[in-house]
C-alpha positions in Angstrom: 0.8 -0.1 -0.5 1.7 3.0 -1.3 1.0 5.6 1.2 1.3 10.2 1.0 1.2 12.4 3.6 2.3 16.7 3.2 3.7 18.2 5.8 4.6 21.6 6.1 1.5 23.7 5.4 1.1 26.9 6.9 0.4 30.9 7.5 2.8 33.1 5.6 3.2 36.8 4.5 3.8 37.5 0.7 7.0 38.1 0.1 8.0 34.8 2.0 9.1 31.8 1.8 7.7 28.0 2.5 8.6 25.0 2.4 6.7 22.2 2.3 7.3 18.5 2.2 5.5 14.5 1.1 7.6 11.1 3.0 6.3 7.9 1.2 5.8 5.3 2.5 5.5 2.3 0.6 6.3 0.4 -3.0 9.1 1.7 -5.4 10.5 5.8 -4.1 13.0 5.8 -6.8 10.2 4.9 -9.3 7.7 7.3 -8.7 7.6 10.1 -10.9 6.9 13.3 -8.4 4.8 16.5 -8.8 2.8 18.5 -6.7 -0.5 19.9 -7.3 -2.8 22.6 -5.1 -6.8 23.2 -5.6 -9.2 26.2 -4.1 -12.8 25.8 -3.7 -14.8 25.6 -6.4 -11.5 25.1 -8.8 -10.0 22.0 -10.6 -7.1 21.1 -9.2 -4.1 22.3 -10.5 -0.4 21.3 -12.0 2.4 23.1 -11.0 5.6 20.8 -11.1 6.2 17.3 -11.6 10.3 15.8 -11.0 11.4 12.8 -12.7 12.4 9.5 -10.8 16.9 10.5 -10.3 15.6 13.7 -10.3 16.7 15.3 -13.3 14.0 16.5 -14.6 11.5 19.1 -13.3 8.2 21.0 -14.8 6.5 24.4 -13.7 3.5 26.0 -14.2 4.8 29.5 -16.0 3.4 31.3 -12.9 5.4 29.3 -10.2 8.5 29.3 -12.1 11.2 31.1 -11.3 9.6 31.1 -7.4 9.0 27.3 -6.8 12.2 24.8 -6.9 10.2 20.7 -6.7 13.2 18.3 -5.2 13.6 14.5 -3.6 15.9 12.7 -1.9 15.8 9.3 -2.7 17.0 7.6 -0.6 15.1 9.4 2.0 11.6 8.9 0.3 10.9 12.7 0.7 10.2 15.0 -1.9 9.8 18.6 -1.4 8.1 21.8 -2.2 10.4 25.3 -1.7 8.0 28.4 -2.1 9.3 31.3 -2.4 8.4 35.6 -2.6 4.9 33.7 -2.0 1.8 36.0 -3.0 -1.5 35.6 -2.7 -2.8 33.6 -4.8 -0.8 30.5 -4.5 -3.7 30.7 -1.3 -4.5 26.9 -2.1 -4.3 23.0 -0.9 -1.1 21.4 -2.0 -1.6 17.9 -3.3 1.5 15.6 -3.8 0.9 12.9 -6.3 2.8 9.9 -7.6 2.7 7.9 -10.7 4.1 4.1 -11.2 3.5 4.5 -14.5 6.0 6.9 -16.0 9.3 6.0 -18.2 12.3 7.2 -18.9 11.5 8.9 -22.4 8.0 8.8 -22.1 5.3 12.3 -22.3 5.9 13.6 -18.3 3.0 13.2 -16.9 1.3 16.7 -16.1 -2.2 16.5 -15.7 -3.5 14.8 -12.0 -5.4 11.8 -14.3 -1.8 10.4 -15.0 -0.9 9.8 -11.3 -1.7 6.8 -9.5 -1.2 7.3 -5.3 -2.2 11.1 -3.6 -1.2 12.5 -0.2 -4.2 14.0 1.8 -3.3 17.9 1.2 -2.0 19.9 3.5 -3.4 24.0 3.7 -0.7 27.1 2.0 -3.0 30.1 2.6 -0.9 33.2 1.8 -1.8 36.7 3.0 -0.8 40.5 2.2 
């Protein structure tokens, strides 16, 4: 049974930084492509960032490019999302997700339907 648990959410001021993390248990962590998504009330869950097996390939949504950094530590089964220069529009529930079907050379999984496993989410609130 693969389980993902997010941590590190909270309430911060605009312009500051926050790191959310995701610990994965079960399965083979190093073989999962991993992603971060976020969702606000009444809206679809949206892609934030993707990282490949060994971390050599990352992709970001345009809205966070240059401010957010996705990283992983395969030895620790942990995924991070460092968020700098936070804006009020970054307020959302942040979810980590794992795709066990991804293979190097395959199309990158940038939509929620491509991920099999999800965490429960962690709230990030950015105030002005």
